C-alpha positions in Angstrom: -93.3 13.6 -15.0 -91.3 16.8 -14.8 -91.4 18.8 -18.0 -87.6 18.9 -18.3 -87.4 15.1 -17.8 -89.6 14.8 -20.9 -87.2 17.0 -22.8 -84.2 15.0 -21.5 -85.8 11.7 -22.7 -86.5 13.3 -26.1 -82.9 14.4 -26.4 -81.6 10.9 -25.4 -83.8 9.4 -28.1 -82.0 11.6 -30.6 -78.6 10.5 -29.3 -78.5 12.9 -26.4 -78.6 16.1 -28.4 -78.9 19.2 -26.2 -78.6 21.7 -29.0 -77.4 21.5 -32.6 -74.3 23.6 -32.1 -73.1 21.5 -29.2 -73.9 18.2 -31.1 -71.4 19.2 -33.8 -68.6 19.7 -31.3 -65.9 17.1 -30.8 -63.7 16.5 -27.9 -60.4 18.3 -27.6 -57.5 16.2 -26.4 -53.9 16.6 -25.2 -51.4 16.3 -28.0 -49.0 13.6 -27.0 -46.0 12.1 -28.7 -46.9 9.1 -31.0 -44.8 6.6 -32.9 -44.8 6.7 -36.7 -47.9 5.0 -38.0 -50.1 5.9 -35.0 -52.7 8.6 -35.3 -55.7 10.0 -33.4 -59.2 9.4 -34.7 -62.3 11.0 -33.1 -64.9 8.2 -32.5 -68.6 8.7 -31.9 -68.8 7.2 -28.4 -65.3 7.1 -27.0 -64.1 10.4 -28.3 -60.5 10.7 -29.5 -58.7 7.3 -29.7 -55.4 6.1 -30.9 -55.5 4.3 -34.3 -53.0 2.5 -36.5 -52.0 3.8 -39.9 -55.2 2.4 -41.5 -57.3 4.2 -38.9 -58.2 1.0 -36.9 -58.9 1.8 -33.2 -56.3 0.6 -30.7 -57.1 -1.3 -27.5 -55.4 -2.5 -24.3 -56.3 -5.6 -22.2 -55.7 -4.5 -18.6 -55.2 -7.4 -16.1 -58.2 -8.0 -14.0 -58.7 -10.1 -10.8 -61.3 -12.7 -11.5 -63.1 -14.8 -8.9 -60.3 -17.3 -9.3 -57.0 -16.0 -10.7 -56.3 -13.2 -13.1 -57.0 -12.5 -16.8 -55.5 -9.9 -19.2 -52.1 -8.4 -19.6 -49.9 -7.3 -16.7 -47.7 -4.3 -17.2 -45.2 -4.7 -20.0 -46.2 -8.2 -21.1 -48.7 -9.6 -23.6 -50.7 -12.8 -22.7 -52.6 -12.6 -26.0 -51.0 -15.5 -27.9 -51.2 -17.0 -31.4 -52.4 -20.4 -30.3 -56.1 -20.9 -29.7 -57.2 -21.8 -26.2 -59.1 -25.1 -26.0 -60.2 -25.4 -22.3 -62.1 -23.4 -19.8 -60.0 -21.5 -17.3 -62.2 -21.9 -14.2 -62.0 -18.2 -13.4 -65.8 -17.9 -12.8 -66.5 -20.2 -9.8 -68.3 -22.6 -9.6 -67.6 -23.6 -13.2 -64.5 -25.9 -13.3 -61.4 -25.5 -15.3 -60.4 -28.0 -18.0 -63.7 -28.4 -19.9 -63.5 -28.3 -23.7 -64.6 -25.0 -25.2 -67.3 -25.3 -27.9 -66.7 -25.2 -31.7 -62.9 -25.6 -31.4 -62.7 -26.1 -35.2 -63.9 -22.5 -35.7 -62.1 -20.9 -32.7 -59.5 -18.2 -33.5 -56.5 -17.4 -31.4 -56.4 -14.3 -29.2 -53.8 -12.7 -31.5 -55.9 -13.4 -34.6 -59.0 -11.7 -33.0 -56.9 -9.0 -31.4 -53.9 -8.4 -33.7 -50.9 -6.9 -31.8 -49.7 -3.5 -33.0 -46.2 -4.6 -33.9 -43.2 -2.2 -33.6 -40.9 -2.1 -36.7 -37.2 -3.0 -36.4 -35.2 -0.1 -34.9 -38.3 1.5 -33.3 -37.6 3.3 -30.0 -39.7 4.2 -27.0 -41.4 7.6 -27.3 -43.2 9.4 -24.4 -45.7 6.9 -22.9 -45.1 4.5 -25.8 -42.8 1.6 -25.0 -41.9 -1.7 -26.7 -42.5 -5.1 -25.2 -41.2 -8.5 -26.5 -43.8 -11.1 -27.3 -43.3 -14.8 -26.6 -42.5 -15.4 -30.3 -39.8 -12.7 -30.2 -41.8 -10.1 -32.1 -41.8 -6.5 -30.7 -45.1 -4.9 -29.8 -46.0 -1.3 -28.9 -47.4 -0.6 -25.5 -49.0 2.5 -24.1 -48.6 3.4 -20.5 -47.0 0.0 -20.2 -50.1 -1.9 -21.5 -49.6 -3.8 -24.8 -51.7 -2.4 -27.6 -53.9 -4.3 -30.2 -56.4 -3.7 -33.0 -59.7 -5.6 -33.3 -60.8 -7.9 -36.1 -64.3 -6.5 -35.5 -63.4 -3.0 -36.8 -63.6 -2.4 -40.5 -63.5 1.4 -40.9 -61.7 4.3 -39.2 -63.6 5.3 -36.2 -65.1 1.8 -35.5 -65.0 0.8 -31.9 -66.8 -2.6 -32.2 -64.2 -4.2 -29.9 -65.5 -2.1 -27.0 -68.1 -3.4 -24.6 -71.7 -2.8 -25.6 -72.9 -2.4 -22.0 -71.3 0.3 -19.9 -68.9 -1.3 -17.5 -70.1 -2.0 -14.0 -66.7 -3.0 -12.5 -67.8 -6.3 -11.0 -68.5 -9.7 -12.6 -68.1 -9.0 -16.3 -65.2 -10.5 -18.3 -61.7 -9.0 -18.5 -62.7 -6.8 -21.5 -60.5 -4.8 -23.9 -60.4 -1.0 -23.4 -60.2 1.6 -26.1 -57.0 3.6 -25.6 -56.5 7.2 -26.5 -54.9 10.5 -25.5 -56.0 12.3 -22.4 -58.9 14.7 -22.7 -57.8 18.4 -22.7 -59.4 19.3 -19.4 -57.9 21.2 -16.4 -56.8 19.3 -13.3 -59.8 18.3 -11.2 -61.9 17.3 -14.2 -62.5 14.1 -16.1 -64.5 12.8 -19.1 -66.7 9.6 -19.0 -68.3 7.7 -21.8 -72.1 7.6 -21.3 -75.1 6.8 -23.6 -75.8 10.5 -23.9 -72.2 11.5 -24.8 -68.8 12.2 -23.3 -69.8 13.6 -20.0 -67.6 16.0 -18.1 -67.3 15.4 -14.3 -65.2 16.6 -11.4 -62.4 14.7 -9.7 -64.9 12.8 -7.6 -66.8 11.9 -10.8 -69.8 14.1 -9.9 -71.5 15.9 -12.8 -70.9 19.5 -13.7 -73.6 21.7 -15.2 -74.1 25.0 -17.1 -77.0 27.5 -16.8 -78.9 29.2 -19.5 -79.1 32.5 -17.6 -75.3 32.9 -17.5 -73.7 35.1 -20.2 -70.5 34.3 -22.1 -67.7 34.1 -19.5 -70.0 35.7 -16.9 -71.8 34.0 -14.0 -75.2 35.3 -12.9 -75.7 32.6 -10.3 -75.4 34.2 -6.9 -77.1 34.0 -3.5 -79.5 31.1 -3.2 -78.6 30.0 -6.7 -74.9 29.6 -5.8 -75.8 27.7 -2.6 -77.8 25.1 -4.6 -75.4 25.2 -7.7 -71.9 25.3 -6.4 -69.5 27.2 -8.7 -66.5 25.1 -9.7 -63.7 27.4 -8.5 -60.3 27.7 -10.2 -57.2 28.0 -8.1 -55.2 31.2 -8.2 -52.4 29.5 -10.2 -54.8 28.1 -12.9 -54.5 29.3 -16.5 -57.0 29.0 -19.4 -56.6 25.7 -21.2 -58.0 24.8 -24.6 -61.8 25.3 -24.5 -61.6 26.1 -20.8 -61.6 29.8 -19.6 -61.7 31.4 -16.2 -64.5 33.7 -15.0 -63.9 36.4 -12.3 -66.8 36.0 -9.9 -65.5 38.5 -7.4 -62.2 39.9 -6.3 -59.9 36.9 -6.0 -62.7 34.4 -6.7 -62.3 32.6 -10.0 -64.6 30.1 -11.6 -64.0 27.6 -14.5 -66.0 28.0 -17.7 -66.3 25.5 -20.5 -66.9 26.8 -24.0 -67.5 30.2 -22.3 -70.2 28.8 -20.0 -69.4 28.9 -16.2 -69.7 25.4 -14.7 -71.2 24.2 -11.4 -71.9 21.1 -9.4 -75.4 20.4 -8.0 -75.8 20.2 -4.3 -78.6 17.7 -4.6 -76.7 15.1 -6.7 -76.5 11.9 -4.7 -74.7 9.8 -7.3 -71.8 10.0 -9.7 -72.3 11.0 -13.3 -75.8 12.1 -12.5 -78.2 13.6 -15.0 -80.6 14.7 -12.3 -79.6 18.3 -12.4 -80.6 18.6 -16.0 -84.2 18.0 -15.0 -84.1 21.5 -13.5 -85.2 24.0 -16.2 -82.4 26.0 -17.6 -79.6 23.6 -16.4 -77.6 21.2 -18.5 -75.0 18.5 -18.1 -71.7 19.3 -19.8 -70.5 17.1 -22.7 -67.4 17.4 -24.8 -69.3 15.7 -27.6 -72.8 14.2 -27.9 -73.6 10.6 -28.7 -74.8 9.9 -32.2 -78.6 9.4 -32.9 -80.4 6.1 -32.4 -82.6 4.7 -35.2 -85.7 6.8 -35.7 -88.1 3.9 -35.3 -86.9 3.2 -31.8 -87.9 5.3 -28.7 -87.0 5.8 -25.1 -89.2 4.5 -22.3 -89.1 5.2 -18.6 -88.7 2.2 -16.2 -88.3 1.9 -12.4 -84.5 1.5 -12.9 -84.0 4.2 -15.5 -84.7 5.0 -19.1 -84.3 2.3 -21.8 -84.3 2.1 -25.5 -87.5 0.5 -26.8 -89.1 -0.6 -30.0 -92.0 1.2 -31.7 -94.4 -0.5 -29.4 -92.5 0.5 -26.2 -91.1 -3.0 -25.5 -87.7 -2.8 -23.9 -84.6 -3.6 -26.1 -81.9 -5.9 -24.7 -78.2 -6.5 -25.3 -77.0 -10.1 -25.1 -73.6 -10.0 -23.4 -71.1 -12.9 -23.3 -67.5 -13.6 -22.4 -66.3 -17.2 -22.4 -64.4 -18.6 -19.4 -61.1 -19.1 -21.2 -57.7 -17.6 -20.4 -58.1 -15.2 -23.3 -61.6 -14.0 -22.3 -63.0 -14.0 -25.9 -66.4 -12.5 -26.6 -69.2 -14.9 -27.4 -72.0 -12.4 -28.2 -71.4 -12.1 -31.9 -73.1 -13.9 -34.8 -70.0 -16.0 -35.5 -69.6 -16.9 -31.9 -70.8 -20.3 -30.5 -74.5 -19.9 -30.0 -74.7 -22.6 -27.3 -74.0 -19.9 -24.7 -77.0 -17.8 -25.7 -79.4 -20.7 -26.2 -78.5 -22.1 -22.8 -79.4 -18.8 -21.1 -82.3 -17.8 -23.4 -84.0 -21.2 -23.7 -82.4 -23.7 -21.3 -80.7 -25.3 -24.3 -83.9 -25.5 -26.4 -83.5 -23.5 -29.6 -87.3 -22.9 -30.3 -87.9 -21.8 -26.7 -84.9 -19.4 -26.9 -86.4 -17.8 -30.1 -89.8 -17.5 -28.5 -88.6 -16.0 -25.2 -85.9 -13.7 -26.8 -87.1 -12.7 -30.3 -84.7 -10.7 -32.4 -85.4 -7.0 -32.7 -86.4 -6.8 -36.3 -86.1 -3.7 -38.4 -89.2 -2.5 -40.2 -89.3 -2.7 -44.0 -88.7 1.0 -44.4 -86.2 1.4 -41.5 -83.5 3.9 -42.1 -80.0 3.7 -40.7 -78.9 6.7 -38.6 -75.8 8.4 -40.0 -73.3 6.8 -37.6 -71.1 3.7 -37.3 -72.6 2.2 -34.1 -75.9 0.9 -35.7 -76.4 -1.5 -38.5 -79.1 -3.8 -39.9 -78.0 -7.4 -40.3 -79.6 -10.5 -41.7 -79.7 -13.5 -39.3 -80.6 -17.1 -39.9 -82.8 -17.8 -36.9 -82.1 -21.5 -37.0 -78.3 -21.0 -36.5 -77.9 -17.5 -35.1 -75.4 -16.9 -37.9 -75.3 -14.0 -40.4 -77.3 -14.8 -43.5 -77.6 -13.4 -47.0 -80.4 -10.9 -47.4 -82.2 -13.1 -49.9 -81.8 -16.3 -47.9 -85.1 -18.1 -47.1 -86.2 -17.3 -43.6 -83.5 -14.7 -42.9 -84.5 -12.0 -40.4 -83.7 -8.3 -40.9 -82.4 -7.4 -37.4 -81.1 -4.2 -35.7 -77.5 -4.6 -34.4 -75.4 -2.4 -32.2 -71.6 -2.6 -32.6 -72.3 -5.7 -34.8 -74.3 -7.5 -32.0 -78.0 -8.3 -32.7 -80.5 -6.9 -30.3 -83.6 -8.6 -28.7 -86.9 -8.0 -26.9 -88.2 -10.3 -24.2 -91.5 -12.2 -24.2 -91.9 -11.7 -20.5 -92.3 -7.9 -20.9 -96.0 -7.2 -21.3 -96.3 -3.4 -21.1 -94.1 -0.5 -22.1 -91.5 0.1 -19.4 -91.3 -3.5 -18.3 -87.8 -4.7 -17.8 -88.5 -8.3 -16.6 -85.6 -9.6 -18.8 -82.9 -7.4 -17.3 -80.1 -9.3 -15.6 -81.2 -12.7 -16.7 -78.1 -14.9 -17.0 -74.9 -15.7 -15.2 -73.8 -13.1 -12.6 -77.0 -11.0 -13.3 -76.3 -11.1 -17.0 -73.0 -9.3 -16.8 -70.9 -12.3 -17.9 -73.4 -14.3 -20.0 -76.9 -13.0 -20.3 -79.2 -10.2 -21.1 -79.1 -6.6 -20.0 -81.6 -3.8 -20.9 -80.4 -1.2 -23.3 -80.2 1.6 -20.8 -79.8 5.2 -22.0 -80.1 6.4 -18.4 -79.3 3.8 -15.8 -80.2 5.1 -12.3 -78.8 2.2 -10.2 -76.6 -0.2 -12.2 -73.5 1.9 -12.9 -70.3 2.1 -10.9 -68.7 4.9 -12.7 
């Protein structure tokens, strides 16, 4: 293994820290007009997001083409209603429409799970914020023409538990809700993506940009062969410094962008988008606006043939269970208060004992310490029901959870680095099933 790959894995195990100074940084954003009662909160994974007056993160539900039909909100209209859905929608062929959804006596409506951000009487459109009328006549805020909601999963300012736990592939997963926030304060030609390591800066084509240790503040020392392998990201003659971005004079009339005073480059050998490969070269680093928070200290990172995964203390791969039901409102079914029949069907063929044996919960050790962030928690689970239990309840398991979802290992993994459980479930586990907790996914992303 390359020495720098080892350092990269160690940094990912600590939440992607590259250096202490950069880890303390938070993402700068464009100051945009906001209605009264809306604010910006900097979150740990998604960076700056819009929030309501209580600090609860705001989300949109963009319409998505499913295998059969569409789900989500079209522009300027909310399809998230107050009445609970009761039947399957048949959007994921070959499953038919019209079947009863499970546990209807417990099922919440879309609007109860995703409360709309209502506009007060007399409110007027402002900037990208507009007002749409709901089917009950109430007025709801929309941003960039998409109706806006909060999530009943979020308890504190900065929570983003309504966001997907697995980084989106763009294919067969449900029509999920998106965190919504102001644009990152980056020059034209750059973008910022959410990754496990942090908020990654990429170019317009979504290829990574890098910095070099041998450069000085606002001065590039990468010339000749170096500049042929590491291509300076040039600034047009009309460009001006912007926020944390400055411009370096490489030669007469040749200007290069710099971020936080470090000149930036692309890597000629990158073959995929949002790559971390260049950071394996000693002295070179991916650029992040902010780093991801740390993972629990008792967990570690293991290399696999498909990328690097989070693993338990013995090196066994950790898995997310992901689930979105086939209803018109596309509700999550991967929570402890969700119907457990979905998980038991995938994990044990409908047999509860087999499901527990094949997919045991990731239990926290007796002396486990929570990292200082909002993504991770320790929950108590009744293994007989899959529901949350009191800490002193007989048989309750003390389980690691990420964004309130319990995590698992897989009995089929025999050695450290095995990922035999990855993609088990419907549509390779994207819609209902198990996905490895990748911290560096070499092949499964479509960023």
